[in-house]
Each structure stands twice: as structure tokens, then as C-alpha cells.
N, C-alpha and C positions, 0 to 999 in steps of 0.2 A: 546429640539430641535432634537438629536439625533432620540427619539420615536416618534416625529412627520414624521422625513423623513423615517423612517422604514415605518409607516402606509401609507405616501405616495408611497412609492416604492412597495409597498403589492398590492397597490390600481392599480396602473401601472400594474403592472405583471396579474393582475387577466384580467382586460381590454385586454392586449395584448394574453394571454394563453387561450382564450374559451369566451371572450366577454361576460360573464355572468354578472357583476354588475358593472357601473358607480359608484365610491366610492364618487364621488362628482360632482357637476354642472360643466361644463365643455365649454370654451368659444371657440371660432375660433382660430386654432392656426395659429402664424403670422410666416413668413421668411419658406427659404426651408424645412427645417426638419420638421415644423409645417405640410406643405403641402404634404411631403414624409411619416408623420404618417395616414394624414386624407386618403391620396389614400390607404391606405394598411386595415386601419380599418373600409374604408366607414362610419367614424363620427368622428366628430371635436375632437383634443386632447388640453387639456389647457396648458399655458406657466408652470405654475407650477407642470404639471405632465411629460412634456416633460425632463424638468429640473431633474426629479427624475430620470426618464428614463436614463439620462448620467450618474448620479450617481452611477447606479447599479454597474458597472464595477468597480467601485473604493471602494463600501463600502462593496459589495458582498450582500448576502440575506442569514441571519444569524438565526442557528435553533433556535434563540428565536423569530424571526418572523412567521417562518413556520417549521411543521414537515416535516418526509418522506413521511408520510401519505399525509400531504398536499400536496406538489410537484408531487408527483407519480399522485394524480387525477387530478390536472395540466396538466401536461404533458400529460397524460390519456387523456384527451379531445381535444389536438391538433390532426385535421386529418392530414392524412399523407401527402397530398400536400402542406399545408403549413408550414411544418418544414423549406423547405428551405427560404419560405418567410420571416417568422418569425427569424429565424439565418441569413438571409439577411442584414434585417433594424437595427437587433443587432448589426452586426458589421459594419456596414455604419455610424451607428450613434454614433461610438468608445465607446460602453459599454459593450462590451465582457469581462467578468473578469472571477474571478476565486468563482462567485456567484454559489451558490448550484442548481439553477434552470437551469443555464447553464447546467452545466455537466450533469442533468438529461434530459434535451432537447436532448444534443449530446449523451448520451447513449441509449435512445430510437432510435433516428432518424438511427443512425449508426447499431442498430440492426435488423433494419426494411428496409434501404435501404443503404447499406454500400457503394454501386458502388455512389449511387447519391451523400453521403456527400464527394466523393472524387472531382467527377467532379465538385461540389460547392465548395469547397476550390480551387483546381485548379484555377478555372473562380475570384476567389479574386484579388485584386488588391495588388501588392508586401506589400505594408505599412500595409495592412489587416489582413496581416499573421503573427501574432503577436505570442510571444513565448507563452503566455498563451493558446490562440487560438489551436495551433498546439500540445501543451500537452495534450490538452481536446480530440482532434479528435485523437491522438494516444492511450490514455487511453481506450477511449471508442471502440477503433478497436480490441484492446488486447485481450478485451473479446468475440470479435468475431472471429478473427483471429490472436493469438498472433505471431507468426512466422512473417508472414507479417506485422504485426503491428509495431513491434520491429525494423525491418529493415527499413519501414518507419522512425520511429522515429531516426533511427541511420542518415540516409539520411541529415533529416533535422538540426541533430545539427551540422554535419561535414559542413554543408553548411552556419554555423552560426547565424540559424534561432533561436535558443532557448537558454534561460537563463541556467549558469550552475545551476543555483539551479532548476530550472523546469527538467532540464536535470536528474537530481540526483531523483525528485519526478517520473518521469517516468520510470528510473531504478526499483528501488523499486517496484513498481507496476507489473512490467514487470516479477519481480523475481518470483511471485507466478506462473506463466505460462512457462516461458523461464529461469530458474535459471542458465543452462548450461551456456548458452549465455549471460546474464547477469555477471555472475563471467568474463567472458571473456572482456569483456566492461568497467567492475569498473577497470581493470587494467589498463585501458587506459587513466585513471584519474588520476589527480594530485596526488603523492604521499602525504600521510595524512589521520589523523583520520577517514573522513569520506569516502576517499575511500576503508580505510580498513574493515571499520566497514560494506560496503555494500559489498564486495567480501566474507566475513563473514556470513553475512547473506543471500548471493547466494548459497553459500556452504552449510548451514544446510538445507536449502531446497531443493538442488538438491540431497545429502545425502540420505533425506528422499524417495527417486523414485530412483536412479542409486548408490547405494553405490560402487558398483565396479568402475563405468566409475569414479567417486569424489576419489575414493583413486589413481586411476594410475594419476588424475589431480594434486592432492595436493603433492604426492609424487618426482612430479616433479620440485617443490621447491628448491632452497638454504634453507639448513637450516639456520634460522632466528628466530624472534620473532613474524612475521606476520606469517610463518610456523606451527608455534605451535600453534598459534591462529586458523590454519584453520583446523588442526589437532582437535581441541577442538570442533571448529565448524560441523565439520565430524561427531565424534562420537555422538554428542548431535543430529543430523540431524537423524542418522541409529539407533537411539536406540529405536525406536517403531517398528522398522525390528526385530533388533537382539539386546536384550539387552548384553546378555551373551559377543557377538562379539565386543561390543561398549564399555564395561567396560573394557577389556582385553587390546581395545587399547588404552584405556586412560591410563592404567595403564604402557603398555610396549613403546608407541611411545610419551608421553608427558615427557619432563623433570620434573622430581621431583621440587614441589613448590607450589606457591599458586595457579595459574591454575590449575595445575592437581588435585589439593585438590578440588577444586570448581568442576571441571567437574564429579570425581569422587563421591564426595557427592550426588552431584545432580542425578547424574545415580543411584547411590545406594537407593535413596529417590521414585525415579521412580519403581525400581523394586523393591523395599518392599512394594509397594500397589500392587501388582499383587502377588509373588514370594518369601515372606521373607524368607523361608529356604534355598531357591535357594541363595537367594540375602546373606544371612550370611553365607553361604560354600564360598561362592566366597570371600568374606572380610576378614574370617580368612586366607585364604590359599594367602593372597596379603602380600607379605615380607618388605614392607616399613611400621615400627612400628607404624610412626607417622601419617600417612594415614590412618593405618587401625585404631587406636583410633579414629580418627575423624567418621569415616567412620561407625564403631559399633555404635557411640552415636547418627548418624543419624538415624540409621536402627531403632533401640530401640525406637527412640521417634516415627518412623511413624508407627509401627508396635504395640507400645502400644495402639494408637488411632484406632486399627482395632481390635486386639486381647490381650488384656492385659495379661493373664493368659500364653496363648501361648510363647508372648513376653520374660515374667518373668522367665520361666520355661528354655529357650533357654539363657538367660542372667545370670542365676545360674550356667548353667553348661560350657557357651563358655566365658564368658568375662574375668577369667583369663588369658585365651591362648590370648587376645588381646592383652595383656601389654607385 
């Protein structure tokens, strides 16, 4: 049954977005909804197709039915004047959901006509401005004007128009563009693992762009397990900019223990890929003997993959010093 439904949904979507093919013979639609669709498409739509259209919002359009290339081709065939028409009909029929095609439609429309998208959204009835629709409009907007879009999403969330789950999704998407703002907004969430994970993610993204600003921000936290994890995220994020500073910070500002071990070893592995001799010199100078042993082991393991002879000579000379 699900397979049949997927094929029917796919046929309906082709009819809507391009009018290329009618997958099956259709009879005159009945009822107000059928009349609306007949008016839009200038051709009758069957009750079966209408029911499939109604289900799209709940079942979505899975990647098993259509690939990204399929979706791009469909959306690319929509003429610009029909974006508003198609989006309005989907919303009016209660079908706007998390389907992949809906996201493609909104992304393309926002890219071409961002002002019209907002005018269209503002003109919808309150009950039509669902949390899912707000999420897709906002995420599409982030790729056009990230600063504006984040604040637009903030205002919608503060008005109670989005679910907590959708809000979290929006913030994660915005992290790639506005990590500092997301870090600040994440702290307003209810305390817990989800909030902390988002703050850490935002700090790591931010540190890869503005390490000095992140450092000031993180230093403002009171000493706590969260602050330690933020320092870890900070050094991992800045490693691509300055691996020496990142490893030194991890060694000096993280408390001895499993978190410091994981971070330092991760940084040493990364460092060893580009400058194993420099990484080795830093490791040998590290005072923590337990961590030094672990780091030396990871260094040699990575180094051997690239240059077994050099790593063997280095180990012969320096391994005793690591104990």
C-alpha cells in the first residue's frame, strides 16, 4: 500500500510542478477542493490524486521516490509566476509538510523572490502559518540573508508560533552562518543536554572564524563542566587556524581527565597529518606523563601511515623520553 501511495504522490507532484504527465486517467474532481484544483491546473483532478495530495504533508516525499536531481529538475521547471500559486494551493489544502519537494520549492522561491515570499507568508491566515512552514521559510531565508532570517525566526518563536523541535532545527541550520548569535540564543533554551550540545556546536563553528571573540565569550562563563566542554569546542574549532595555539590551550586550560585526553589526542592526530615532527616536539614537552604516552601512541600510529621509516626513527630516539 505504501509503495502504491508513493507512486500516486509522485504522479500528483509531476502534475502540479510542470504539468508534464498525467500518470493516470482522471475524472472530474468533486467538492470545493476539486474545484480549486481544477481552477489552478485548468484540468480535472481525480479524487484519488486529491487524496494523495492531502497525504503529502504527512508522509513527505522520500528519497526512495525522488533523487535530488529529480527534485531540482521539477522545481527548475516551475515558472516564477507560479511559485505563489503552487505554494498557496499546497497550504490551503493542508498539505505543506516536511516533504523534500516543499523545501526545494521554498529554497528556489526565496532565492529568486525573497520579498514576494514574505508578502505571501504575511498574507496567509493564522492557522496556515504552521511551525513547519515557518521553519522552511526561515531556513530558506538563512541562505539569502542570514542575519535577517535568524531574527525573523526569533520573533516567530518568541510569539509561540514554532515548536521546540523545529526551533532547534532552525538554530542548527543557522549555526553555519551566524554561530555567535546561535550560541547566544542557545543559552536561552531550557538547560539540558540538547541545549549544551547546540552551544558547543555553535562555539566550534564560531572559533573557526573569530577565535579571539570566542575566547573572550567563553572566559565569561563560571567554571563548570559546561565551560570545560566549551573550551574543548573552542580549541577544536580553531585548530584549522592555529594548531599550535589550539593544542597548547587544550593542555593548559582543560582539566586533566577524559575530556582533555580526547581533545589533545584528536588535535595531535590532525597535526601529525601535516607536520608530524612539530607535533612530536610538542608532545614530548607536555608535562602530563599519562596523556603524553597516549599522544605519542596516536602520533606514531598516524605518522606510520604516511612515512613508516621516519616514524620508526623518531620512535627509536624519542619513545623512551615519553615514559
